[in-house]
C-alpha positions in Angstrom: 46.7 262.6 73.2 48.3 260.1 70.3 51.1 261.7 68.7 50.6 262.9 65.2 52.1 260.9 62.1 52.5 262.0 58.8 52.6 259.7 55.7 52.9 260.9 51.9 52.3 264.5 52.8 49.5 263.9 54.8 49.2 264.3 58.6 46.9 261.5 60.5 45.9 262.3 64.0 47.3 258.9 65.5 48.3 255.9 63.9 45.0 253.7 64.4 43.6 256.8 62.1 46.5 256.3 59.1 45.4 252.5 60.0 41.4 253.3 59.0 42.1 255.1 56.5 43.9 252.7 54.4 41.9 250.4 55.7 44.9 248.0 57.6 45.3 246.0 60.4 46.0 247.8 63.8 47.8 245.0 65.5 49.7 244.2 62.2 50.8 247.5 61.6 52.0 248.4 64.8 53.9 244.7 64.8 55.6 245.5 61.5 57.4 248.7 62.9 58.2 247.5 66.7 59.3 243.8 65.9 60.7 243.8 62.2 61.8 247.3 62.9 60.7 249.3 59.5 59.5 252.7 59.2 55.8 254.0 58.4 56.0 253.6 54.7 57.7 250.4 55.0 55.2 249.0 57.2 52.5 250.6 54.8 54.5 249.2 51.5 54.6 246.1 52.9 51.1 245.4 54.2 49.3 247.1 50.7 51.9 245.1 48.2 49.6 242.4 46.6 51.2 238.6 46.0 51.0 237.7 42.1 50.4 234.4 41.2 49.9 233.2 38.0 48.5 236.5 36.8 46.2 237.0 40.2 46.6 239.4 42.8 46.0 238.2 46.3 46.3 240.2 49.8 48.1 237.5 51.6 50.2 234.5 51.3 46.9 233.0 53.4 44.4 233.7 50.6 47.1 232.8 48.3 47.0 228.8 49.9 43.5 228.9 50.5 42.8 229.4 47.0 45.5 226.7 45.7 44.5 224.4 48.5 47.8 224.4 49.9 48.5 224.2 54.0 49.8 227.7 55.2 51.7 226.1 57.2 53.3 223.8 54.7 53.8 226.7 52.3 55.9 228.9 54.8 57.8 226.0 55.5 58.6 225.1 52.1 59.3 228.7 51.3 61.8 229.1 54.4 63.9 225.8 53.0 64.4 228.6 49.8 61.1 226.9 47.3 60.1 229.4 45.0 56.0 230.2 45.4 55.2 228.0 42.5 57.6 224.9 44.2 55.9 225.9 47.5 52.2 225.7 45.8 52.9 222.1 44.3 51.5 219.4 46.0 53.3 216.6 44.1 56.3 215.5 46.6 59.9 216.5 45.6 62.8 215.4 46.5 63.6 219.1 47.9 61.0 218.2 50.4 61.5 216.2 53.8 59.1 213.4 52.6 60.7 209.5 52.2 59.2 206.8 50.6 57.9 204.0 53.1 57.2 200.3 52.3 54.3 198.8 54.2 53.2 195.1 53.1 55.6 195.0 49.9 54.2 198.3 49.0 56.4 201.4 48.2 54.9 204.5 49.0 56.0 208.1 48.1 55.3 209.0 52.0 53.8 208.8 55.2 50.9 210.8 54.2 50.6 208.5 51.3 50.7 205.6 53.6 47.8 207.4 55.5 45.9 208.2 53.0 45.7 204.8 50.8 44.7 203.1 54.6 42.4 205.8 55.7 44.3 206.6 58.6 44.7 210.0 60.3 48.0 211.6 59.4 48.6 213.2 63.2 47.3 210.0 64.4 49.8 207.5 62.5 52.5 210.4 63.4 51.8 210.3 67.3 51.8 206.3 66.9 54.8 206.3 64.9 56.9 208.5 66.7 56.3 206.6 69.8 58.0 203.5 67.8 54.9 201.4 67.5 54.9 199.0 64.6 53.0 200.8 61.4 50.6 198.1 61.6 49.3 199.6 65.2 49.8 203.1 63.8 47.6 203.3 60.5 44.7 201.1 63.0 41.4 203.0 62.6 38.6 200.9 63.8 36.5 203.4 62.1 37.5 202.5 58.4 36.8 198.7 58.9 
């Protein structure tokens, strides 16, 4: 039989029962306790704390990113570099990011992404070619855009 759990003075027959009543994802809850070394109280607080941005509450950072149309991985990367939530959600290319200007055919683009967008080329395709050392003109080649 599963071990009983006490939370806020109430006894639950198991962690699963606690999660079910509080509407928490069981796997995430257990992971928070095991990997982040949180207590039951800390894990519940961590999972129920809302993120507030511009006066609106979000359940998760994923939800925040989705609503603000920013890639979740990009957001996390920016946050890990010390950016505030507002800075991490910004679509503008800042000096704090790893984006570097690139010149092609006499035009200076703010980033490789801007270059790809201007030439209707997939960024991932461009980057795989670019990293392989191919010339920019070959990296930008997109037969569907012609």
